[in-house]
C-alpha positions as CSV (number, residue, x, y, z in Angstrom):
1,X,-28.9,28.4,-38.3
2,X,-28.3,32.1,-38.3
3,X,-30.5,34.6,-40.1
4,X,-30.1,38.0,-41.7
5,X,-31.9,40.8,-39.8
6,X,-32.4,43.1,-42.8
7,X,-35.8,44.6,-43.3
8,X,-35.4,43.8,-47.0
9,X,-34.6,40.2,-46.4
10,X,-35.0,37.7,-49.3
11,X,-37.7,35.1,-49.3
12,X,-35.1,32.4,-49.5
13,X,-31.7,32.4,-47.8
14,X,-28.5,33.0,-49.8
15,X,-26.6,30.0,-51.1
16,X,-23.0,30.3,-50.0
17,X,-21.2,28.2,-52.6
18,X,-21.8,26.6,-56.0
19,X,-21.1,23.2,-54.4
20,X,-24.2,23.6,-52.2
21,X,-26.4,23.3,-55.4
22,X,-25.7,19.5,-55.2
23,X,-28.4,19.0,-52.6
24,X,-32.0,20.2,-52.8
25,X,-33.1,23.3,-54.6
26,X,-34.8,26.2,-53.0
27,X,-38.0,25.2,-54.8
28,X,-38.2,21.7,-53.5
29,X,-36.7,21.9,-50.0
30,X,-40.2,22.4,-48.4
31,X,-42.2,20.6,-51.1
32,X,-43.1,17.7,-48.7
33,X,-43.3,19.7,-45.5
34,X,-43.6,18.6,-42.7
35,X,-41.8,15.6,-44.1
36,X,-38.1,16.0,-45.1
37,X,-37.1,16.4,-48.7
38,X,-36.4,13.2,-50.7
39,X,-33.2,11.7,-49.3
40,X,-33.5,13.7,-46.0
41,X,-32.3,17.0,-44.7
42,X,-28.8,18.0,-45.5
43,X,-26.5,20.7,-44.0
44,X,-26.8,22.7,-47.2
45,X,-30.6,22.8,-47.0
46,X,-30.4,25.2,-44.1
47,X,-29.1,27.9,-46.4
48,X,-32.3,27.4,-48.6
49,X,-34.9,27.5,-45.8
50,X,-37.0,30.7,-45.9
51,X,-37.0,32.7,-42.7
52,X,-40.8,32.4,-42.3
53,X,-42.7,29.2,-42.1
54,X,-44.5,27.3,-45.0
55,X,-47.8,29.0,-44.0
56,X,-46.3,32.4,-43.4
57,X,-45.5,31.9,-39.7
58,X,-43.1,34.8,-38.8
59,X,-39.4,33.7,-38.1
60,X,-40.4,30.0,-38.1
61,X,-37.0,28.9,-39.2
62,X,-35.0,31.6,-37.4
63,X,-33.6,29.2,-34.7
64,X,-33.1,25.8,-36.2
65,X,-30.1,23.4,-36.4
66,X,-29.4,20.1,-38.1
67,X,-28.5,17.3,-35.7
68,X,-27.8,13.8,-37.2
69,X,-30.1,14.6,-40.1
70,X,-33.0,16.0,-38.0
71,X,-34.2,19.6,-37.8
72,X,-34.1,20.8,-34.2
73,X,-36.0,23.9,-33.3
74,X,-34.4,25.8,-30.5
75,X,-36.6,27.1,-27.7
76,X,-36.5,30.7,-26.4
77,X,-33.9,31.0,-23.7
78,X,-34.0,32.3,-20.2
79,X,-32.1,35.5,-19.1
80,X,-29.4,33.3,-17.5
81,X,-28.5,31.9,-20.9
82,X,-28.3,35.3,-22.6
83,X,-26.3,36.7,-19.7
84,X,-23.7,34.0,-19.8
85,X,-23.6,33.8,-23.6
86,X,-22.8,37.5,-24.0
87,X,-20.4,37.7,-21.0
88,X,-18.4,34.7,-22.1
89,X,-18.3,35.7,-25.8
90,X,-17.2,39.2,-25.1
91,X,-14.4,38.1,-22.7
92,X,-13.2,35.4,-25.0
93,X,-13.0,37.8,-27.9
94,X,-11.2,40.4,-25.7
95,X,-8.6,37.8,-24.6
96,X,-8.1,35.9,-27.8
97,X,-4.9,36.5,-29.8
98,X,-5.2,38.3,-33.1
99,X,-5.4,35.1,-35.1
100,X,-8.6,34.1,-33.4
101,X,-12.1,35.5,-32.7
102,X,-15.1,34.6,-30.6
103,X,-18.6,34.7,-32.1
104,X,-22.0,33.5,-30.9
105,X,-24.7,31.3,-32.6
106,X,-22.9,30.6,-35.9
107,X,-23.5,27.3,-37.5
108,X,-20.8,24.6,-37.8
109,X,-21.1,22.4,-40.9
110,X,-19.6,19.2,-39.7
111,X,-20.8,16.9,-42.5
112,X,-23.8,16.3,-44.7
113,X,-26.1,15.4,-41.8
114,X,-24.7,17.7,-39.1
115,X,-25.0,21.5,-38.9
116,X,-25.4,22.4,-35.2
117,X,-25.5,26.0,-34.0
118,X,-23.4,26.3,-30.8
119,X,-23.8,29.1,-28.4
120,X,-20.2,30.3,-28.9
121,X,-17.3,29.3,-31.1
122,X,-13.7,30.5,-31.2
123,X,-12.6,30.4,-34.8
124,X,-9.8,31.6,-37.1
125,X,-9.9,35.4,-37.4
126,X,-10.1,35.2,-41.2
127,X,-13.3,33.2,-41.0
128,X,-14.8,35.5,-38.3
129,X,-14.0,38.5,-40.4
130,X,-15.9,37.2,-43.4
131,X,-19.3,38.8,-43.0
132,X,-20.8,36.7,-45.8
133,X,-20.4,33.4,-44.0
134,X,-23.4,31.4,-42.7
135,X,-21.3,28.6,-41.2
136,X,-17.8,27.6,-40.2
137,X,-15.9,24.3,-41.0
138,X,-14.6,22.2,-38.1
139,X,-10.9,22.8,-39.1
140,X,-11.5,26.6,-38.6
141,X,-12.8,26.1,-35.0
142,X,-10.7,25.9,-31.9
143,X,-13.3,25.9,-29.1
144,X,-17.0,25.3,-28.9
145,X,-19.1,26.4,-25.9
146,X,-22.6,25.2,-25.2
147,X,-24.7,26.7,-22.4
148,X,-27.1,24.0,-21.1
149,X,-30.8,24.7,-20.9
150,X,-33.5,22.2,-19.9
151,X,-34.5,21.5,-23.5
152,X,-30.9,21.2,-24.8
153,X,-29.5,19.2,-21.8
154,X,-29.3,15.8,-23.5
155,X,-27.9,17.2,-26.8
156,X,-25.3,19.4,-25.0
157,X,-24.2,16.6,-22.6
158,X,-24.5,13.4,-24.7
159,X,-25.2,14.0,-28.4
160,X,-23.2,16.9,-29.7
161,X,-19.8,16.5,-27.8
162,X,-18.9,13.1,-29.5
163,X,-19.6,14.7,-32.9
164,X,-17.5,17.8,-32.1
165,X,-14.7,15.5,-31.0
166,X,-14.8,13.2,-34.0
167,X,-14.8,16.4,-36.2
168,X,-11.4,17.3,-34.6
169,X,-12.5,20.4,-32.6
170,X,-9.8,20.5,-29.8
171,X,-11.7,22.1,-26.9
172,X,-15.3,21.9,-25.7
173,X,-16.8,23.8,-22.8
174,X,-20.2,22.9,-21.3
175,X,-21.7,25.5,-19.1
176,X,-24.2,24.4,-16.4
177,X,-26.6,26.6,-14.3
178,X,-26.0,26.0,-10.6
179,X,-28.3,28.3,-8.6
180,X,-28.0,30.9,-11.3
181,X,-24.2,30.8,-11.3
182,X,-22.3,29.4,-14.3
183,X,-20.2,26.2,-13.8
184,X,-17.9,25.5,-16.7
185,X,-16.9,21.9,-17.5
186,X,-13.7,22.0,-19.6
187,X,-13.0,19.2,-22.1
188,X,-10.0,18.5,-24.2
189,X,-9.7,16.3,-27.3
190,X,-7.6,13.1,-27.0
191,X,-6.4,12.7,-30.6
192,X,-5.7,9.0,-30.1
193,X,-9.4,8.2,-29.4
194,X,-11.1,11.2,-31.0
195,X,-13.0,11.7,-27.8
196,X,-13.1,14.4,-25.1
197,X,-11.7,14.0,-21.6
198,X,-12.8,16.2,-18.7
199,X,-9.9,18.4,-17.7
200,X,-11.4,20.6,-15.0
201,X,-14.6,22.1,-13.5
202,X,-14.5,25.8,-12.9
203,X,-16.7,27.7,-10.4
204,X,-16.3,31.3,-9.6
205,X,-13.3,31.8,-11.8
206,X,-12.2,30.2,-15.0
207,X,-8.5,30.1,-15.7
208,X,-6.9,28.0,-18.4
209,X,-3.9,28.1,-20.7
210,X,-5.4,26.6,-23.8
211,X,-6.5,27.2,-26.5
212,X,-4.9,30.5,-25.3
213,X,-4.5,32.0,-21.8
214,X,-8.0,32.8,-20.5
215,X,-9.0,34.3,-17.1
216,X,-12.7,35.0,-16.5
217,X,-14.6,36.0,-13.4
218,X,-17.6,33.7,-13.8
219,X,-19.5,35.5,-11.0
220,X,-19.2,38.8,-12.7
221,X,-20.0,38.4,-16.4
222,X,-21.8,41.7,-16.8
223,X,-20.5,43.3,-20.0
224,X,-20.6,46.7,-18.2
225,X,-18.2,45.2,-15.7
226,X,-15.6,44.8,-18.5
């Protein structure tokens, strides 16, 4: 889930479409907290969560995603994670064709019970340019990148990839930390099985032709390095 950083932020998050009114209302989404609303959490509920917690805890819901119907609170990340996230996102955006753009930590609404928040997505430029969006749909997304941390390792390796694949997202990169150097596992969707297959493992330099020609020095991801 992404949040607005405005000083005059609303108590409840904006609803992005009329259709989202079909799930829980802003008034009842936390009525049974810490238990889920009647019928369970839905992807649309994340747009109704307040930024602060039910007892006024600051930014309590600032970093949360919905994985198979369960709210997952994301832990604070180490400097390695932030360094790789920014470096990869900037270079992907620089090298992407005009019809695509790279963004970080935007939700993907995959179905009623799934709304993960990947580290990086490459999506249609029209979707990226829409500053009112709080999530993207799977058919707008061409690549998902997850940077593995200790608390997210199981989700990033075993839980999320099958869902991304069955949602039709054609490429998935999993970034592992090996002695504080990023190692990128590149997966491609097999349309016949709706599953990812490992294509390559990149250390030091990442060079691929799809979803567009990409060449990145993994050992020098400093944004200042360009």
